[in-house]
C-alpha positions in Angstrom: -0.2 0.2 0.2 1.0 3.2 -1.1 1.8 5.9 2.3 1.0 9.4 2.4 2.4 10.0 5.7 6.4 11.1 5.2 9.5 9.2 7.5 10.6 10.8 10.3 14.2 10.8 11.0 15.8 11.8 14.6 19.1 13.5 14.4 20.9 15.2 12.5 24.2 14.0 12.0 25.8 12.3 9.0 23.8 8.9 9.4 20.5 10.8 9.7 21.5 13.1 7.0 22.4 10.4 4.8 19.0 8.8 5.5 16.6 12.0 4.5 19.0 12.3 1.5 18.4 8.6 0.3 14.9 9.2 0.9 14.6 12.3 -0.5 16.6 11.1 -3.9 13.4 8.7 -4.4 10.6 11.0 -3.9 9.6 10.1 -0.1 8.3 13.3 1.7 11.0 13.1 5.1 11.2 15.1 8.1 14.5 14.8 10.2 14.6 16.8 13.2 17.5 17.3 16.1 17.4 18.2 19.8 20.6 20.5 19.2 20.1 24.6 19.0 22.4 25.0 16.4 24.7 22.8 13.7 27.7 21.2 14.6 30.9 23.8 15.0 33.5 21.5 15.5 35.1 18.5 13.2 33.2 16.0 15.6 35.0 12.7 14.1 37.7 13.4 11.5 36.5 11.3 8.7 35.9 8.3 7.3 38.4 5.6 8.3 41.3 4.7 10.6 41.7 6.9 13.8 44.2 4.8 15.4 46.6 7.2 15.1 44.5 10.1 16.2 45.7 9.6 19.8 49.3 10.8 18.7 50.5 13.7 17.1 50.5 15.8 14.4 48.2 13.3 12.1 45.0 13.4 12.6 42.1 15.2 14.2 40.4 14.1 17.0 36.9 14.3 15.6 37.7 14.7 11.9 36.2 12.2 9.9 38.2 9.7 8.1 36.2 9.1 4.9 36.7 5.1 3.5 37.1 4.5 0.4 33.2 3.0 0.0 31.9 5.7 1.4 33.2 8.0 -0.9 31.5 5.8 -3.8 28.3 6.2 -1.8 28.8 10.1 -1.3 29.5 9.5 -5.6 26.1 7.7 -5.8 24.5 10.4 -3.8 26.0 13.2 -6.0 27.7 14.8 -3.3 31.4 13.6 -3.5 32.9 16.6 -5.3 31.6 18.8 -2.8 33.1 16.5 0.1 35.9 16.7 -2.1 36.3 20.4 -1.9 36.1 20.1 2.0 39.1 18.1 2.4 40.7 19.0 5.7 44.7 19.3 6.3 47.0 17.1 4.7 48.1 14.5 7.0 51.7 14.6 8.1 53.9 12.3 10.6 53.1 11.0 13.8 56.1 11.6 16.3 56.8 10.2 19.6 58.8 11.6 22.7 59.9 10.7 25.7 58.6 12.0 28.9 59.7 14.6 31.0 62.3 15.0 27.6 61.4 16.3 24.5 63.7 14.2 22.8 62.2 12.2 19.5 62.5 8.7 20.0 60.8 7.4 17.0 58.7 8.8 13.8 55.8 7.0 11.9 54.9 8.5 8.3 51.2 8.8 7.4 51.0 6.6 5.0 51.5 2.9 6.8 49.0 4.4 9.7 47.0 5.3 6.9 47.7 3.5 3.5 47.2 5.1 0.3 47.2 2.8 -2.8 47.1 3.3 -6.2 44.1 3.1 -8.0 42.6 0.2 -10.2 39.9 0.6 -13.1 37.7 -1.8 -10.1 38.7 0.5 -7.2 39.5 4.0 -8.4 39.4 4.9 -4.6 42.1 3.4 -2.2 43.1 6.0 0.3 40.9 8.1 2.4 39.8 11.2 2.8 39.9 13.5 6.3 36.9 16.2 6.3 35.6 18.0 9.6 32.6 16.3 10.3 31.2 19.8 10.3 32.0 20.4 7.2 30.3 17.1 5.8 27.0 17.7 7.2 27.2 21.1 6.1 27.5 19.3 2.4 24.7 16.9 3.3 22.4 19.5 4.5 23.1 21.7 1.6 22.2 18.8 -1.2 18.8 18.0 1.0 17.6 21.5 0.9 17.3 21.1 -2.8 14.6 18.6 -2.2 12.9 20.9 -0.4 14.1 19.2 3.1 15.4 21.4 6.1 16.7 19.9 9.3 14.6 21.2 12.3 16.7 21.9 15.5 15.4 22.7 18.9 13.0 19.1 18.2 13.1 16.1 20.7 11.2 13.4 20.2 10.1 12.1 23.7 7.7 9.6 23.0 6.3 7.8 20.3 3.5 4.7 19.2 3.0 2.3 16.9 0.0 0.9 15.0 0.5 -1.6 11.6 -0.3 1.1 9.3 1.7 4.4 11.0 3.8 5.6 13.9 2.8 8.6 16.7 5.4 10.7 17.5 5.4 13.4 20.2 8.0 15.7 19.8 9.1 18.6 22.3 9.6 22.1 20.7 11.4 24.3 22.4 12.2 27.8 21.0 12.4 31.3 22.3 12.0 30.1 25.9 8.4 28.1 25.4 7.7 24.7 24.9 5.4 22.8 23.8 4.9 18.7 22.4 3.5 18.2 18.6 1.8 15.0 18.0 3.6 13.9 14.3 2.3 11.0 12.1 5.0 9.1 10.1 5.3 6.0 7.7 8.3 5.3 9.3 10.7 6.3 12.3 14.1 6.1 11.8 16.9 6.7 15.0 19.6 8.7 14.1 20.4 10.2 17.3 23.3 8.5 18.5 24.0 6.1 21.6 22.4 8.1 23.9 19.6 8.9 22.2 15.7 7.8 22.6 15.0 6.3 19.8 16.7 2.7 20.6 15.3 2.8 24.4 11.7 3.2 23.3 11.6 0.4 20.8 13.3 -1.6 23.5 16.7 -2.6 21.5 18.9 -4.2 23.5 22.0 -2.4 23.4 24.5 -5.5 23.9 28.4 -5.0 24.9 30.7 -3.1 27.2 31.8 0.4 28.2 35.7 0.4 29.4 35.7 2.1 32.4 39.6 1.8 32.7 40.4 3.8 29.7 39.1 7.5 28.7 39.4 10.2 26.0 39.6 13.7 26.1 39.0 15.4 22.9 38.8 19.0 21.6 38.8 21.4 18.6 41.0 24.4 19.7 43.7 26.8 18.2 47.2 26.0 19.5 50.8 25.9 18.0 52.8 22.9 18.7 52.3 19.5 20.0 53.9 16.9 22.7 53.3 13.6 23.6 54.5 12.7 27.3 55.1 9.5 29.1 51.6 8.0 30.9 48.8 10.1 29.8 49.0 10.5 26.0 48.6 13.7 24.1 48.2 14.6 20.5 47.6 17.9 18.6 46.7 17.8 14.9 46.6 20.6 12.0 43.1 20.5 11.1 42.7 23.9 9.5 45.5 26.1 8.2 43.2 29.0 7.1 41.6 29.2 10.9 45.1 28.2 12.7 42.2 25.5 14.3 43.9 22.3 15.6 42.6 19.0 17.3 43.6 17.6 20.6 43.5 14.1 21.6 44.6 13.2 25.1 43.8 9.1 26.1 44.4 8.0 29.6 43.2 5.8 32.6 39.2 7.1 33.1 40.2 8.1 36.5 42.6 10.9 35.5 40.5 12.2 32.9 37.0 12.2 34.0 35.5 15.2 34.9 38.1 17.0 33.1 36.4 18.5 30.0 36.4 21.8 30.4 38.5 24.3 28.7 40.6 24.9 32.1 41.3 21.8 33.3 42.3 20.8 29.5 44.9 23.5 30.0 46.1 22.3 33.5 46.3 18.6 32.1 48.6 19.8 29.5 50.8 21.9 31.4 51.1 19.6 34.5 51.7 16.5 32.2 53.9 18.2 29.3 55.5 21.2 31.3 55.5 23.4 28.0 54.3 26.8 29.0 55.6 27.9 25.4 52.3 26.3 24.3 49.2 28.1 24.0 45.7 26.5 23.8 43.4 28.8 23.3 39.1 29.0 21.9 37.8 25.9 22.5 35.5 25.3 19.8 34.2 22.0 21.5 35.4 19.4 23.6 33.8 16.1 25.1 35.1 13.3 28.0 34.1 9.6 26.7 34.5 5.8 27.8 35.3 3.2 25.4 32.3 1.7 24.3 31.8 -1.6 22.5 28.2 -2.2 21.8 25.7 -2.7 19.1 21.7 -3.7 18.8 20.7 -7.1 19.3 18.2 -6.1 16.4 17.8 -3.2 13.8 14.6 -2.6 13.8 11.1 -2.9 15.9 8.0 -2.7 13.6 8.0 0.6 11.5 11.1 1.7 14.2 14.5 1.7 13.1 18.2 2.6 14.4 21.0 3.5 12.2 24.2 4.8 13.0 25.7 5.2 16.4 22.3 4.4 17.8 22.9 1.4 16.2 26.6 0.4 17.5 29.3 2.6 18.8 32.6 1.4 19.2 36.0 3.2 20.4 37.6 5.3 17.6 40.3 2.9 17.0 40.2 1.7 13.4 38.1 4.6 12.4 34.4 2.6 11.1 32.3 4.4 12.4 31.0 7.3 11.1 31.7 5.1 7.4 29.8 2.3 8.9 27.0 4.9 10.2 26.6 6.2 6.6 26.3 2.8 5.1 23.8 2.0 7.5 21.2 4.8 6.1 22.6 3.9 2.6 21.2 0.2 2.7 18.0 1.0 4.3 17.1 4.0 2.6 16.3 2.4 -0.6 14.7 -0.5 0.8 12.3 2.1 2.6 11.8 4.4 -0.2 10.5 1.1 -2.4 8.3 0.1 0.9 7.0 3.5 0.9 6.0 3.9 -2.6 4.3 0.3 -2.5 6.4 -1.1 -4.5 7.6 -4.0 -1.8 6.3 -5.4 1.0 7.4 -5.0 4.9 9.9 -8.2 4.1 12.4 -6.6 2.2 12.5 -3.9 5.5 13.6 -7.0 7.1 16.4 -7.3 4.9 18.5 -4.2 6.5 18.5 -5.9 9.9 20.0 -9.5 8.1 22.4 -7.6 5.5 23.7 -4.9 8.3 24.0 -7.0 11.9 26.8 -9.7 10.6 28.7 -6.4 9.1 28.4 -4.6 11.9 29.4 -7.5 14.1 32.5 -8.2 12.3 33.3 -4.9 11.7 33.4 -4.3 16.2 35.5 -7.7 16.2 37.9 -5.8 14.4 38.0 -2.7 16.2 37.8 -4.6 19.7 41.4 -6.0 18.6 42.6 -3.1 17.3 41.9 -1.5 20.5 43.5 -4.9 22.3 46.9 -3.7 19.9 47.2 -0.2 20.8 46.4 -0.8 24.9 49.1 -3.3 25.1 51.9 -1.5 22.8 50.5 1.9 21.1 53.9 2.3 18.8 53.7 -0.8 17.3 50.0 -0.7 16.7 50.6 2.3 14.7 51.9 0.1 11.8 50.7 -1.3 8.2 50.0 -4.2 9.2 47.9 -3.3 12.0 45.7 -1.6 9.5 44.2 -3.9 7.2 43.2 -2.8 3.7 39.8 -4.4 4.3 39.1 -1.3 6.6 38.6 0.6 3.3 35.1 -1.6 3.6 35.4 -2.5 0.0 35.1 -6.2 0.8 32.1 -6.0 3.2 29.4 -7.9 1.6 25.9 -9.7 1.8 26.4 -13.1 0.5 24.4 -14.6 2.6 21.4 -12.5 2.0 17.8 -13.6 1.4 17.5 -11.3 -1.9 20.2 -12.0 -3.6 20.3 -14.9 -6.8 23.5 -16.4 -7.9 23.0 -18.8 -10.9 26.9 -18.7 -12.1 28.5 -19.8 -8.4 26.0 -21.0 -6.1 26.7 -21.4 -2.7 28.0 -24.2 -0.8 29.7 -22.2 1.6 27.4 -22.6 5.6 25.9 -19.3 6.3 27.5 -18.5 9.6 30.8 -18.7 7.3 29.6 -16.4 5.2 28.7 -14.1 7.7 32.5 -14.3 9.6 33.6 -12.7 6.0 31.2 -10.3 5.9 34.1 -7.8 6.6 37.2 -9.2 4.5 35.4 -10.5 1.9 36.8 -13.4 -0.3 39.1 -14.2 -3.1 37.1 -16.6 -5.0 34.8 -15.1 -8.4 32.2 -12.3 -8.1 29.3 -13.8 -6.7 26.1 -11.5 -6.0 26.0 -10.0 -2.8 29.6 -8.4 -3.2 30.3 -4.8 -4.2 29.7 -4.2 -7.7 33.0 -3.3 -9.3 33.8 0.0 -11.1 34.9 0.6 -14.6 36.4 2.9 -16.3 37.1 4.3 -20.0 33.4 3.6 -20.5 31.5 5.2 -23.9 27.4 5.6 -23.3 26.3 5.2 -26.9 25.7 7.5 -29.0 28.4 9.7 -28.0 31.9 10.3 -28.7 34.4 8.2 -28.4 36.4 10.9 -25.9 33.6 11.1 -23.6 34.7 8.5 -21.0 32.6 7.6 -18.1 32.7 4.8 -15.6 30.0 2.9 -13.8 29.9 4.9 -10.5 29.7 8.2 -12.6 27.6 7.8 -15.5 25.8 4.1 -15.3 25.0 2.9 -11.5 21.9 5.0 -9.7 21.1 5.4 -6.8 17.7 4.8 -7.3 17.5 2.7 -9.6 18.4 -0.8 -10.4 20.6 -1.0 -13.3 20.7 -4.3 -15.4 24.1 -5.0 -17.1 24.1 -7.4 -20.0 27.5 -8.7 -21.3 27.6 -10.3 -24.7 24.5 -11.8 -26.3 21.3 -10.0 -25.4 18.9 -13.4 -27.1 18.7 -15.3 -23.5 17.3 -11.6 -22.6 15.2 -11.0 -24.9 12.0 -11.4 -23.3 13.3 -8.8 -20.5 11.7 -6.1 -21.6 8.3 -7.2 -21.4 8.8 -8.1 -17.8 10.4 -4.9 -17.4 7.4 -3.2 -18.7 5.4 -4.2 -16.2 7.6 -3.0 -13.2 7.3 1.1 -12.2 9.0 3.7 -14.3 12.2 4.8 -13.2 13.0 2.0 -10.6 15.2 -0.2 -13.6 17.2 0.5 -16.7 19.4 -1.8 -18.4 22.4 -1.3 -20.0 24.2 -3.8 -23.0 28.0 -3.9 -22.5 29.7 -4.4 -25.8 33.4 -4.4 -26.5 32.3 -2.6 -30.2 31.3 0.4 -30.7 29.5 -0.1 -33.6 26.5 -2.1 -31.8 23.3 -2.1 -33.5 20.6 -0.3 -31.3 18.9 -2.3 -28.9 14.9 -1.4 -27.7 14.7 -0.2 -24.2 18.4 -0.8 -23.5 21.4 1.7 -23.5 24.5 0.7 -25.2 28.1 1.2 -23.6 31.3 0.7 -25.3 33.8 -0.8 -22.9 37.0 0.7 -24.9 39.7 -0.2 -22.4 37.8 -3.9 -21.3 37.4 -2.8 -18.1 34.2 -3.6 -17.4 34.2 -7.3 -18.8 37.5 -8.2 -16.9 36.0 -6.2 -13.4 33.1 -9.3 -13.6 34.9 -11.9 -15.0 33.7 -12.2 -18.9 35.7 -14.1 -20.6 35.8 -12.4 -24.2 37.1 -15.4 -25.8 33.7 -17.2 -24.8 30.6 -16.7 -26.6 28.3 -16.1 -23.4 25.9 -14.0 -22.0 26.0 -12.5 -18.2 23.4 -10.3 -16.8 24.2 -8.2 -13.7 21.9 -6.7 -11.4 23.4 -4.2 -9.1 21.0 -2.6 -6.5 20.6 1.4 -6.3 23.0 0.9 -2.7 25.9 -0.1 -5.8 25.9 -4.1 -4.0 25.3 -6.8 -6.9 21.7 -8.3 -6.2 21.5 -10.9 -9.0 24.3 -12.6 -11.5 22.6 -15.2 -13.6 22.7 -16.1 -17.5 19.5 -15.8 -18.7 16.3 -13.8 -17.9 14.6 -16.2 -15.7 17.5 -15.5 -13.1 16.9 -11.7 -13.2 12.8 -12.0 -12.8 13.4 -13.9 -10.2 16.1 -11.3 -8.4 12.9 -8.8 -9.3 10.1 -10.9 -7.8 12.3 -10.7 -4.5 12.4 -7.0 -4.5 9.3 -6.3 -6.2 6.8 -8.3 -4.2 4.3 -6.6 -2.2 
């Protein structure tokens, strides 16, 4: 049934903004509220990946967001990759270690091993991370949302809600100009992106499984400073954030018994002077600061009825590995297209159930990896800051959903037990490409009719965040009946491309021709040019492969799993 009620998103951080943007691009009315009285000003999360070294010196801001390669692909599909690139933070330098109480440098580690920057390949054009202040990332997302008439409503706090089979009724507290009142708001779905301390998870009565490590703590702050210092015992780091404003980000790691209650400018200055003993270093103009203890938790399930949780509302962990913001964005990107189809009445509620089915194993594996990094760091920080401690799977390009109930794999049917498939949710497989894997990119493509010099990529020119994409390699005859079936689907939900190694292919009705002039698409998808084969690959709106088949029946089977009512 088509809904007329908007979706309510609670929380105006990256996961909430990404969720709202996904829905808006699908034509779903969305309302996004946040309890804060102003937008974030501090960096609050340095990017989309690897943040082990941000405990140290001159390498990463305490709350810079480290954007993983996979997240960069997501932002490309959402149309904001260029804007994010324009807001990158200061370039990373080396990390220097000092022996306390002296100021002699005892070690220096180049930034590259800490955050590997590998050469791009046609199927993986992003193989390094971008460092972006979180407040700037949020501004980019808000600006894109504004194009769809959606604005983050501040001073709006969710206090309660009730569910029925067809809607959610939420009570939202308005606080403005010294006055307050509670609004009753009806929504089709409720998405909690309100963080680990938010109310949505609690009101849904979801268990937050895991533990808090009371022995350790961390103070983080955005401030203006001039130099950095690392004494023994407590660990201090200061990293350049923005050269234009002479802003730095600082982190102090140490026993919670020392750091708890010290989150104020005066106390942070006192800690620095007491333990670093450098009066020539001036800490001033604090933009933002906070204390937290390492938490390793995730919900027992990601939804209940018409209520869902994404991001820190669903999982929280130490910053080691820098996976948090990236994982949060991808939660929303997984849920967004599914909720949009359900809202439009094009899919049943069972499609929404696959959000939990797909994301829970991924997050569980992410937590396992982060806990391992945390233990390595607490045992030997300098050793932990090495290339070996940062496996490439932290790029998140190998995350997969091979166990999902909404994939169709005809070429390489799965015989691996489900538990083993889930154990490889993060690290992926070295075997052939399968349904459930990330769809590889490919460059040097010409979408015909176009000049041979007009080059596109799959992620920029073919894939869509609002449509399923069917790629047909080789002979199209086995898929000749596909056009009739797709015609029965709602418009603008599926588009089809015939991938060819020739640039003079006869026009095919209802298919867009793509000349694979470099052979990169055929190579990335494992299609042998010397064999007269036909293979179809269906790519979901989130950039994952939903189906690999050699027949039109395989495509119909997959689409029936998605577009079921």
